[in-house]
PyMOL Python script that loads the backbone (N, CA, C, O; Angstrom):
from pymol import cmd

cmd.read_pdbstr("""\
ATOM      1  N   MET A   1     -92.906  -9.496  -4.379  1.00  0.00           N
ATOM      2  CA  MET A   1     -91.948  -9.162  -5.427  1.00  0.00           C
ATOM      3  C   MET A   1     -90.980  -8.087  -4.952  1.00  0.00           C
ATOM      4  O   MET A   1     -89.779  -8.141  -5.214  1.00  0.00           O
ATOM      5  N   ASP A   2     -91.546  -7.099  -4.240  1.00  0.00           N
ATOM      6  CA  ASP A   2     -90.722  -5.997  -3.756  1.00  0.00           C
ATOM      7  C   ASP A   2     -89.706  -6.488  -2.724  1.00  0.00           C
ATOM      8  O   ASP A   2     -88.564  -6.026  -2.711  1.00  0.00           O
ATOM      9  N   ALA A   3     -90.111  -7.417  -1.864  1.00  0.00           N
ATOM     10  CA  ALA A   3     -89.205  -7.945  -0.836  1.00  0.00           C
ATOM     11  C   ALA A   3     -88.082  -8.764  -1.467  1.00  0.00           C
ATOM     12  O   ALA A   3     -86.940  -8.715  -1.012  1.00  0.00           O
ATOM     13  N   VAL A   4     -88.408  -9.502  -2.497  1.00  0.00           N
ATOM     14  CA  VAL A   4     -87.386 -10.310  -3.178  1.00  0.00           C
ATOM     15  C   VAL A   4     -86.350  -9.412  -3.852  1.00  0.00           C
ATOM     16  O   VAL A   4     -85.148  -9.654  -3.747  1.00  0.00           O
ATOM     17  N   LEU A   5     -86.824  -8.376  -4.544  1.00  0.00           N
ATOM     18  CA  LEU A   5     -85.903  -7.453  -5.202  1.00  0.00           C
ATOM     19  C   LEU A   5     -85.052  -6.683  -4.194  1.00  0.00           C
ATOM     20  O   LEU A   5     -83.887  -6.388  -4.459  1.00  0.00           O
ATOM     21  N   THR A   6     -85.628  -6.361  -3.051  1.00  0.00           N
ATOM     22  CA  THR A   6     -84.859  -5.675  -2.014  1.00  0.00           C
ATOM     23  C   THR A   6     -83.782  -6.599  -1.450  1.00  0.00           C
ATOM     24  O   THR A   6     -82.660  -6.158  -1.205  1.00  0.00           O
ATOM     25  N   GLY A   7     -84.106  -7.855  -1.245  1.00  0.00           N
ATOM     26  CA  GLY A   7     -83.119  -8.829  -0.780  1.00  0.00           C
ATOM     27  C   GLY A   7     -81.988  -9.015  -1.779  1.00  0.00           C
ATOM     28  O   GLY A   7     -80.819  -9.081  -1.397  1.00  0.00           O
ATOM     29  N   VAL A   8     -82.334  -9.098  -3.046  1.00  0.00           N
ATOM     30  CA  VAL A   8     -81.314  -9.214  -4.094  1.00  0.00           C
ATOM     31  C   VAL A   8     -80.454  -7.956  -4.132  1.00  0.00           C
ATOM     32  O   VAL A   8     -79.245  -8.026  -4.351  1.00  0.00           O
ATOM     33  N   HIS A   9     -81.084  -6.812  -3.918  1.00  0.00           N
ATOM     34  CA  HIS A   9     -80.362  -5.540  -3.922  1.00  0.00           C
ATOM     35  C   HIS A   9     -79.327  -5.488  -2.788  1.00  0.00           C
ATOM     36  O   HIS A   9     -78.213  -5.001  -2.977  1.00  0.00           O
ATOM     37  N   VAL A  10     -79.702  -5.987  -1.631  1.00  0.00           N
ATOM     38  CA  VAL A  10     -78.780  -6.024  -0.495  1.00  0.00           C
ATOM     39  C   VAL A  10     -77.600  -6.942  -0.791  1.00  0.00           C
ATOM     40  O   VAL A  10     -76.457  -6.602  -0.485  1.00  0.00           O
ATOM     41  N   ILE A  11     -77.863  -8.088  -1.376  1.00  0.00           N
ATOM     42  CA  ILE A  11     -76.791  -9.029  -1.717  1.00  0.00           C
ATOM     43  C   ILE A  11     -75.850  -8.427  -2.751  1.00  0.00           C
ATOM     44  O   ILE A  11     -74.632  -8.534  -2.612  1.00  0.00           O
ATOM     45  N   ILE A  12     -76.397  -7.795  -3.783  1.00  0.00           N
ATOM     46  CA  ILE A  12     -75.567  -7.155  -4.810  1.00  0.00           C
ATOM     47  C   ILE A  12     -74.725  -6.048  -4.189  1.00  0.00           C
ATOM     48  O   ILE A  12     -73.557  -5.876  -4.538  1.00  0.00           O
ATOM     49  N   THR A  13     -75.326  -5.296  -3.261  1.00  0.00           N
ATOM     50  CA  THR A  13     -74.594  -4.219  -2.600  1.00  0.00           C
ATOM     51  C   THR A  13     -73.413  -4.767  -1.806  1.00  0.00           C
ATOM     52  O   THR A  13     -72.320  -4.203  -1.859  1.00  0.00           O
ATOM     53  N   LEU A  14     -73.616  -5.853  -1.075  1.00  0.00           N
ATOM     54  CA  LEU A  14     -72.529  -6.448  -0.297  1.00  0.00           C
ATOM     55  C   LEU A  14     -71.416  -6.988  -1.199  1.00  0.00           C
ATOM     56  O   LEU A  14     -70.235  -6.855  -0.878  1.00  0.00           O
ATOM     57  N   VAL A  15     -71.790  -7.591  -2.319  1.00  0.00           N
ATOM     58  CA  VAL A  15     -70.783  -8.085  -3.271  1.00  0.00           C
ATOM     59  C   VAL A  15     -69.997  -6.924  -3.854  1.00  0.00           C
ATOM     60  O   VAL A  15     -68.777  -7.010  -3.998  1.00  0.00           O
ATOM     61  N   LEU A  16     -70.680  -5.839  -4.190  1.00  0.00           N
ATOM     62  CA  LEU A  16     -70.015  -4.666  -4.757  1.00  0.00           C
ATOM     63  C   LEU A  16     -69.048  -4.047  -3.748  1.00  0.00           C
ATOM     64  O   LEU A  16     -67.929  -3.684  -4.109  1.00  0.00           O
ATOM     65  N   ILE A  17     -69.463  -3.925  -2.508  1.00  0.00           N
ATOM     66  CA  ILE A  17     -68.581  -3.374  -1.473  1.00  0.00           C
ATOM     67  C   ILE A  17     -67.363  -4.267  -1.282  1.00  0.00           C
ATOM     68  O   ILE A  17     -66.237  -3.773  -1.208  1.00  0.00           O
ATOM     69  N   ALA A  18     -67.577  -5.567  -1.202  1.00  0.00           N
ATOM     70  CA  ALA A  18     -66.469  -6.503  -0.969  1.00  0.00           C
ATOM     71  C   ALA A  18     -65.461  -6.479  -2.116  1.00  0.00           C
ATOM     72  O   ALA A  18     -64.254  -6.477  -1.875  1.00  0.00           O
ATOM     73  N   THR A  19     -65.939  -6.462  -3.353  1.00  0.00           N
ATOM     74  CA  THR A  19     -65.003  -6.490  -4.475  1.00  0.00           C
ATOM     75  C   THR A  19     -64.215  -5.197  -4.603  1.00  0.00           C
ATOM     76  O   THR A  19     -63.049  -5.214  -4.998  1.00  0.00           O
ATOM     77  N   VAL A  20     -64.842  -4.082  -4.272  1.00  0.00           N
ATOM     78  CA  VAL A  20     -64.112  -2.809  -4.316  1.00  0.00           C
ATOM     79  C   VAL A  20     -63.041  -2.775  -3.235  1.00  0.00           C
ATOM     80  O   VAL A  20     -61.926  -2.316  -3.483  1.00  0.00           O
ATOM     81  N   LEU A  21     -63.365  -3.256  -2.042  1.00  0.00           N
ATOM     82  CA  LEU A  21     -62.401  -3.234  -0.951  1.00  0.00           C
ATOM     83  C   LEU A  21     -61.273  -4.242  -1.138  1.00  0.00           C
ATOM     84  O   LEU A  21     -60.175  -4.035  -0.620  1.00  0.00           O
ATOM     85  N   LEU A  22     -61.518  -5.317  -1.860  1.00  0.00           N
ATOM     86  CA  LEU A  22     -60.483  -6.331  -2.074  1.00  0.00           C
ATOM     87  C   LEU A  22     -59.481  -5.964  -3.165  1.00  0.00           C
ATOM     88  O   LEU A  22     -58.401  -6.551  -3.238  1.00  0.00           O
ATOM     89  N   GLN A  23     -59.828  -5.008  -4.002  1.00  0.00           N
ATOM     90  CA  GLN A  23     -58.918  -4.620  -5.075  1.00  0.00           C
ATOM     91  C   GLN A  23     -57.701  -3.908  -4.511  1.00  0.00           C
ATOM     92  O   GLN A  23     -57.793  -3.187  -3.517  1.00  0.00           O
ATOM     93  N   SER A  24     -56.552  -4.119  -5.159  1.00  0.00           N
ATOM     94  CA  SER A  24     -55.330  -3.481  -4.692  1.00  0.00           C
ATOM     95  C   SER A  24     -55.334  -2.008  -5.067  1.00  0.00           C
ATOM     96  O   SER A  24     -55.866  -1.616  -6.106  1.00  0.00           O
ATOM     97  N   GLY A  25     -54.730  -1.199  -4.201  1.00  0.00           N
ATOM     98  CA  GLY A  25     -54.679   0.234  -4.433  1.00  0.00           C
ATOM     99  C   GLY A  25     -53.695   0.587  -5.529  1.00  0.00           C
ATOM    100  O   GLY A  25     -52.695  -0.106  -5.716  1.00  0.00           O
ATOM    101  N   LYS A  26     -53.967   1.638  -6.239  1.00  0.00           N
ATOM    102  CA  LYS A  26     -53.089   2.041  -7.334  1.00  0.00           C
ATOM    103  C   LYS A  26     -52.507   3.432  -7.110  1.00  0.00           C
ATOM    104  O   LYS A  26     -51.864   3.978  -8.006  1.00  0.00           O
ATOM    105  N   SER A  27     -52.719   4.013  -5.936  1.00  0.00           N
ATOM    106  CA  SER A  27     -52.208   5.357  -5.686  1.00  0.00           C
ATOM    107  C   SER A  27     -51.026   5.272  -4.731  1.00  0.00           C
ATOM    108  O   SER A  27     -51.201   5.305  -3.513  1.00  0.00           O
ATOM    109  N   ALA A  28     -49.847   5.164  -5.274  1.00  0.00           N
ATOM    110  CA  ALA A  28     -48.630   5.092  -4.469  1.00  0.00           C
ATOM    111  C   ALA A  28     -47.741   6.282  -4.798  1.00  0.00           C
ATOM    112  O   ALA A  28     -46.527   6.131  -4.940  1.00  0.00           O
ATOM    113  N   GLY A  29     -48.334   7.460  -4.920  1.00  0.00           N
ATOM    114  CA  GLY A  29     -47.552   8.642  -5.251  1.00  0.00           C
ATOM    115  C   GLY A  29     -47.242   8.704  -6.734  1.00  0.00           C
ATOM    116  O   GLY A  29     -47.923   8.092  -7.555  1.00  0.00           O
ATOM    117  N   LEU A  30     -46.201   9.455  -7.061  1.00  0.00           N
ATOM    118  CA  LEU A  30     -45.828   9.645  -8.458  1.00  0.00           C
ATOM    119  C   LEU A  30     -45.312   8.358  -9.082  1.00  0.00           C
ATOM    120  O   LEU A  30     -45.634   8.054 -10.230  1.00  0.00           O
ATOM    121  N   SER A  31     -44.520   7.605  -8.346  1.00  0.00           N
ATOM    122  CA  SER A  31     -43.992   6.356  -8.907  1.00  0.00           C
ATOM    123  C   SER A  31     -45.113   5.351  -9.146  1.00  0.00           C
ATOM    124  O   SER A  31     -45.067   4.591 -10.113  1.00  0.00           O
ATOM    125  N   GLY A  32     -46.121   5.339  -8.272  1.00  0.00           N
ATOM    126  CA  GLY A  32     -47.261   4.453  -8.480  1.00  0.00           C
ATOM    127  C   GLY A  32     -48.069   4.855  -9.687  1.00  0.00           C
ATOM    128  O   GLY A  32     -48.596   3.998 -10.397  1.00  0.00           O
ATOM    129  N   ALA A  33     -48.175   6.150  -9.932  1.00  0.00           N
ATOM    130  CA  ALA A  33     -48.936   6.623 -11.093  1.00  0.00           C
ATOM    131  C   ALA A  33     -48.229   6.240 -12.382  1.00  0.00           C
ATOM    132  O   ALA A  33     -48.872   5.863 -13.361  1.00  0.00           O
ATOM    133  N   ILE A  34     -46.908   6.338 -12.382  1.00  0.00           N
ATOM    134  CA  ILE A  34     -46.141   5.996 -13.589  1.00  0.00           C
ATOM    135  C   ILE A  34     -46.193   4.494 -13.846  1.00  0.00           C
ATOM    136  O   ILE A  34     -46.452   4.061 -14.969  1.00  0.00           O
ATOM    137  N   SER A  35     -45.947   3.698 -12.804  1.00  0.00           N
ATOM    138  CA  SER A  35     -45.955   2.250 -13.019  1.00  0.00           C
ATOM    139  C   SER A  35     -47.360   1.751 -13.305  1.00  0.00           C
ATOM    140  O   SER A  35     -47.535   0.805 -14.073  1.00  0.00           O
ATOM    141  N   GLY A  36     -48.370   2.375 -12.696  1.00  0.00           N
ATOM    142  CA  GLY A  36     -49.745   1.973 -12.980  1.00  0.00           C
ATOM    143  C   GLY A  36     -50.118   2.222 -14.423  1.00  0.00           C
ATOM    144  O   GLY A  36     -50.800   1.406 -15.041  1.00  0.00           O
ATOM    145  N   GLY A  37     -49.670   3.356 -14.971  1.00  0.00           N
ATOM    146  CA  GLY A  37     -49.929   3.645 -16.382  1.00  0.00           C
ATOM    147  C   GLY A  37     -49.197   2.694 -17.295  1.00  0.00           C
ATOM    148  O   GLY A  37     -49.720   2.287 -18.332  1.00  0.00           O
ATOM    149  N   ALA A  38     -47.979   2.337 -16.908  1.00  0.00           N
ATOM    150  CA  ALA A  38     -47.204   1.404 -17.722  1.00  0.00           C
ATOM    151  C   ALA A  38     -47.828   0.022 -17.708  1.00  0.00           C
ATOM    152  O   ALA A  38     -47.834  -0.670 -18.726  1.00  0.00           O
ATOM    153  N   GLU A  39     -48.356  -0.387 -16.556  1.00  0.00           N
ATOM    154  CA  GLU A  39     -48.998  -1.694 -16.488  1.00  0.00           C
ATOM    155  C   GLU A  39     -50.257  -1.730 -17.335  1.00  0.00           C
ATOM    156  O   GLU A  39     -50.565  -2.754 -17.945  1.00  0.00           O
ATOM    157  N   THR A  40     -50.980  -0.637 -17.379  1.00  0.00           N
ATOM    158  CA  THR A  40     -52.190  -0.596 -18.185  1.00  0.00           C
ATOM    159  C   THR A  40     -51.856  -0.637 -19.669  1.00  0.00           C
ATOM    160  O   THR A  40     -52.526  -1.321 -20.443  1.00  0.00           O
ATOM    161  N   VAL A  41     -50.816   0.100 -20.066  1.00  0.00           N
ATOM    162  CA  VAL A  41     -50.444   0.150 -21.476  1.00  0.00           C
ATOM    163  C   VAL A  41     -49.894  -1.188 -21.942  1.00  0.00           C
ATOM    164  O   VAL A  41     -50.228  -1.660 -23.029  1.00  0.00           O
ATOM    165  N   PHE A  42     -49.050  -1.798 -21.119  1.00  0.00           N
ATOM    166  CA  PHE A  42     -48.394  -3.035 -21.537  1.00  0.00           C
ATOM    167  C   PHE A  42     -49.143  -4.293 -21.136  1.00  0.00           C
ATOM    168  O   PHE A  42     -48.685  -5.398 -21.428  1.00  0.00           O
ATOM    169  N   GLY A  43     -50.269  -4.154 -20.483  1.00  0.00           N
ATOM    170  CA  GLY A  43     -51.122  -5.307 -20.202  1.00  0.00           C
ATOM    171  C   GLY A  43     -50.601  -6.244 -19.140  1.00  0.00           C
ATOM    172  O   GLY A  43     -50.664  -7.459 -19.331  1.00  0.00           O
ATOM    173  N   LYS A  44     -50.088  -5.745 -18.029  1.00  0.00           N
ATOM    174  CA  LYS A  44     -49.586  -6.607 -16.970  1.00  0.00           C
ATOM    175  C   LYS A  44     -50.637  -6.881 -15.894  1.00  0.00           C
ATOM    176  O   LYS A  44     -50.304  -7.415 -14.837  1.00  0.00           O
ATOM    177  N   LYS A  45     -51.860  -6.535 -16.138  1.00  0.00           N
ATOM    178  CA  LYS A  45     -52.927  -6.744 -15.161  1.00  0.00           C
ATOM    179  C   LYS A  45     -53.442  -8.171 -15.308  1.00  0.00           C
ATOM    180  O   LYS A  45     -54.205  -8.477 -16.224  1.00  0.00           O
ATOM    181  N   LYS A  46     -53.015  -9.034 -14.397  1.00  0.00           N
ATOM    182  CA  LYS A  46     -53.382 -10.445 -14.493  1.00  0.00           C
ATOM    183  C   LYS A  46     -53.878 -10.946 -13.157  1.00  0.00           C
ATOM    184  O   LYS A  46     -53.759 -10.265 -12.139  1.00  0.00           O
ATOM    185  N   GLY A  47     -54.421 -12.111 -13.170  1.00  0.00           N
ATOM    186  CA  GLY A  47     -54.763 -12.800 -11.944  1.00  0.00           C
ATOM    187  C   GLY A  47     -55.991 -12.265 -11.258  1.00  0.00           C
ATOM    188  O   GLY A  47     -57.005 -11.959 -11.885  1.00  0.00           O
ATOM    189  N   ILE A  48     -55.869 -12.158  -9.937  1.00  0.00           N
ATOM    190  CA  ILE A  48     -57.015 -11.817  -9.112  1.00  0.00           C
ATOM    191  C   ILE A  48     -57.494 -10.390  -9.345  1.00  0.00           C
ATOM    192  O   ILE A  48     -58.685 -10.111  -9.210  1.00  0.00           O
ATOM    193  N   ASP A  49     -56.577  -9.475  -9.696  1.00  0.00           N
ATOM    194  CA  ASP A  49     -56.994  -8.100  -9.956  1.00  0.00           C
ATOM    195  C   ASP A  49     -57.916  -8.012 -11.168  1.00  0.00           C
ATOM    196  O   ASP A  49     -58.890  -7.259 -11.156  1.00  0.00           O
ATOM    197  N   ALA A  50     -57.615  -8.763 -12.192  1.00  0.00           N
ATOM    198  CA  ALA A  50     -58.474  -8.762 -13.382  1.00  0.00           C
ATOM    199  C   ALA A  50     -59.841  -9.373 -13.068  1.00  0.00           C
ATOM    200  O   ALA A  50     -60.871  -8.880 -13.528  1.00  0.00           O
ATOM    201  N   LEU A  51     -59.838 -10.443 -12.286  1.00  0.00           N
ATOM    202  CA  LEU A  51     -61.102 -11.080 -11.909  1.00  0.00           C
ATOM    203  C   LEU A  51     -61.947 -10.145 -11.054  1.00  0.00           C
ATOM    204  O   LEU A  51     -63.152 -10.015 -11.273  1.00  0.00           O
ATOM    205  N   LEU A  52     -61.313  -9.492 -10.075  1.00  0.00           N
ATOM    206  CA  LEU A  52     -62.051  -8.561  -9.219  1.00  0.00           C
ATOM    207  C   LEU A  52     -62.589  -7.380 -10.014  1.00  0.00           C
ATOM    208  O   LEU A  52     -63.673  -6.877  -9.721  1.00  0.00           O
ATOM    209  N   SER A  53     -61.849  -6.941 -11.001  1.00  0.00           N
ATOM    210  CA  SER A  53     -62.311  -5.843 -11.839  1.00  0.00           C
ATOM    211  C   SER A  53     -63.561  -6.238 -12.616  1.00  0.00           C
ATOM    212  O   SER A  53     -64.506  -5.455 -12.713  1.00  0.00           O
ATOM    213  N   LYS A  54     -63.572  -7.442 -13.167  1.00  0.00           N
ATOM    214  CA  LYS A  54     -64.741  -7.911 -13.917  1.00  0.00           C
ATOM    215  C   LYS A  54     -65.947  -8.111 -13.006  1.00  0.00           C
ATOM    216  O   LYS A  54     -67.071  -7.764 -13.369  1.00  0.00           O
ATOM    217  N   VAL A  55     -65.710  -8.671 -11.821  1.00  0.00           N
ATOM    218  CA  VAL A  55     -66.814  -8.893 -10.880  1.00  0.00           C
ATOM    219  C   VAL A  55     -67.379  -7.558 -10.412  1.00  0.00           C
ATOM    220  O   VAL A  55     -68.592  -7.420 -10.257  1.00  0.00           O
ATOM    221  N   THR A  56     -66.506  -6.570 -10.184  1.00  0.00           N
ATOM    222  CA  THR A  56     -66.965  -5.244  -9.778  1.00  0.00           C
ATOM    223  C   THR A  56     -67.821  -4.603 -10.863  1.00  0.00           C
ATOM    224  O   THR A  56     -68.856  -4.005 -10.570  1.00  0.00           O
ATOM    225  N   THR A  57     -67.396  -4.728 -12.098  1.00  0.00           N
ATOM    226  CA  THR A  57     -68.161  -4.165 -13.212  1.00  0.00           C
ATOM    227  C   THR A  57     -69.531  -4.831 -13.321  1.00  0.00           C
ATOM    228  O   THR A  57     -70.543  -4.151 -13.493  1.00  0.00           O
ATOM    229  N   MET A  58     -69.563  -6.147 -13.223  1.00  0.00           N
ATOM    230  CA  MET A  58     -70.839  -6.860 -13.323  1.00  0.00           C
ATOM    231  C   MET A  58     -71.751  -6.515 -12.157  1.00  0.00           C
ATOM    232  O   MET A  58     -72.955  -6.341 -12.349  1.00  0.00           O
ATOM    233  N   ALA A  59     -71.198  -6.412 -10.947  1.00  0.00           N
ATOM    234  CA  ALA A  59     -72.009  -6.072  -9.782  1.00  0.00           C
ATOM    235  C   ALA A  59     -72.549  -4.647  -9.888  1.00  0.00           C
ATOM    236  O   ALA A  59     -73.681  -4.382  -9.483  1.00  0.00           O
ATOM    237  N   ALA A  60     -71.755  -3.739 -10.425  1.00  0.00           N
ATOM    238  CA  ALA A  60     -72.212  -2.351 -10.583  1.00  0.00           C
ATOM    239  C   ALA A  60     -73.360  -2.266 -11.586  1.00  0.00           C
ATOM    240  O   ALA A  60     -74.330  -1.541 -11.365  1.00  0.00           O
ATOM    241  N   VAL A  61     -73.249  -2.995 -12.673  1.00  0.00           N
ATOM    242  CA  VAL A  61     -74.325  -2.993 -13.680  1.00  0.00           C
ATOM    243  C   VAL A  61     -75.600  -3.595 -13.090  1.00  0.00           C
ATOM    244  O   VAL A  61     -76.689  -3.056 -13.286  1.00  0.00           O
ATOM    245  N   LEU A  62     -75.468  -4.712 -12.367  1.00  0.00           N
ATOM    246  CA  LEU A  62     -76.638  -5.321 -11.738  1.00  0.00           C
ATOM    247  C   LEU A  62     -77.246  -4.397 -10.686  1.00  0.00           C
ATOM    248  O   LEU A  62     -78.467  -4.328 -10.544  1.00  0.00           O
ATOM    249  N   PHE A  63     -76.393  -3.690  -9.953  1.00  0.00           N
ATOM    250  CA  PHE A  63     -76.874  -2.744  -8.944  1.00  0.00           C
ATOM    251  C   PHE A  63     -77.699  -1.637  -9.585  1.00  0.00           C
ATOM    252  O   PHE A  63     -78.767  -1.286  -9.081  1.00  0.00           O
ATOM    253  N   ILE A  64     -77.216  -1.090 -10.680  1.00  0.00           N
ATOM    254  CA  ILE A  64     -77.928  -0.009 -11.361  1.00  0.00           C
ATOM    255  C   ILE A  64     -79.255  -0.508 -11.926  1.00  0.00           C
ATOM    256  O   ILE A  64     -80.286   0.148 -11.773  1.00  0.00           O
ATOM    257  N   LEU A  65     -79.228  -1.662 -12.574  1.00  0.00           N
ATOM    258  CA  LEU A  65     -80.464  -2.199 -13.142  1.00  0.00           C
ATOM    259  C   LEU A  65     -81.490  -2.530 -12.062  1.00  0.00           C
ATOM    260  O   LEU A  65     -82.682  -2.270 -12.228  1.00  0.00           O
ATOM    261  N   ASN A  66     -81.024  -3.100 -10.966  1.00  0.00           N
ATOM    262  CA  ASN A  66     -81.933  -3.424  -9.874  1.00  0.00           C
ATOM    263  C   ASN A  66     -82.474  -2.168  -9.213  1.00  0.00           C
ATOM    264  O   ASN A  66     -83.631  -2.144  -8.792  1.00  0.00           O
ATOM    265  N   SER A  67     -81.664  -1.128  -9.113  1.00  0.00           N
ATOM    266  CA  SER A  67     -82.131   0.147  -8.541  1.00  0.00           C
ATOM    267  C   SER A  67     -83.227   0.752  -9.403  1.00  0.00           C
ATOM    268  O   SER A  67     -84.230   1.247  -8.890  1.00  0.00           O
ATOM    269  N   ILE A  68     -83.031   0.709 -10.706  1.00  0.00           N
ATOM    270  CA  ILE A  68     -84.047   1.252 -11.627  1.00  0.00           C
ATOM    271  C   ILE A  68     -85.333   0.442 -11.521  1.00  0.00           C
ATOM    272  O   ILE A  68     -86.427   1.008 -11.512  1.00  0.00           O
ATOM    273  N   LEU A  69     -85.205  -0.869 -11.440  1.00  0.00           N
ATOM    274  CA  LEU A  69     -86.383  -1.730 -11.314  1.00  0.00           C
ATOM    275  C   LEU A  69     -87.126  -1.478 -10.008  1.00  0.00           C
ATOM    276  O   LEU A  69     -88.356  -1.437  -9.990  1.00  0.00           O
ATOM    277  N   LEU A  70     -86.382  -1.310  -8.913  1.00  0.00           N
ATOM    278  CA  LEU A  70     -87.019  -1.025  -7.633  1.00  0.00           C
ATOM    279  C   LEU A  70     -87.701   0.343  -7.641  1.00  0.00           C
ATOM    280  O   LEU A  70     -88.774   0.508  -7.060  1.00  0.00           O
ATOM    281  N   ALA A  71     -87.090   1.305  -8.286  1.00  0.00           N
ATOM    282  CA  ALA A  71     -87.697   2.647  -8.356  1.00  0.00           C
ATOM    283  C   ALA A  71     -88.967   2.621  -9.194  1.00  0.00           C
ATOM    284  O   ALA A  71     -89.920   3.341  -8.900  1.00  0.00           O
ATOM    285  N   ALA A  72     -88.985   1.801 -10.232  1.00  0.00           N
ATOM    286  CA  ALA A  72     -90.161   1.720 -11.092  1.00  0.00           C
ATOM    287  C   ALA A  72     -91.341   1.058 -10.366  1.00  0.00           C
ATOM    288  O   ALA A  72     -92.501   1.371 -10.631  1.00  0.00           O
ATOM    289  N   LEU A  73     -91.021   0.141  -9.450  1.00  0.00           N
ATOM    290  CA  LEU A  73     -92.094  -0.526  -8.706  1.00  0.00           C
ATOM    291  C   LEU A  73     -92.502   0.342  -7.544  1.00  0.00           C
ATOM    292  O   LEU A  73     -93.393  -0.027  -6.780  1.00  0.00           O
TER     293      LEU A  73
END
""", "prot")
cmd.dss("prot")
cmd.show_as("cartoon", "prot")
cmd.util.cbc("prot")
cmd.orient("prot")
């Protein structure tokens, strides 16, 4: 059981790393901060960035739950 959970943990970790690295950067100085805020307010976040954001969130939650489960065992 412990080996299976460790294997799943490694896979979740790799997915989490990949999705974070694939996301586009939002720090382009002052102009990037202003346009990034405007995009968030007006809802221009579409396509692959939205999908990567959801996958990152799901992978992070699974990572935390799996870490707690591994620590309990």
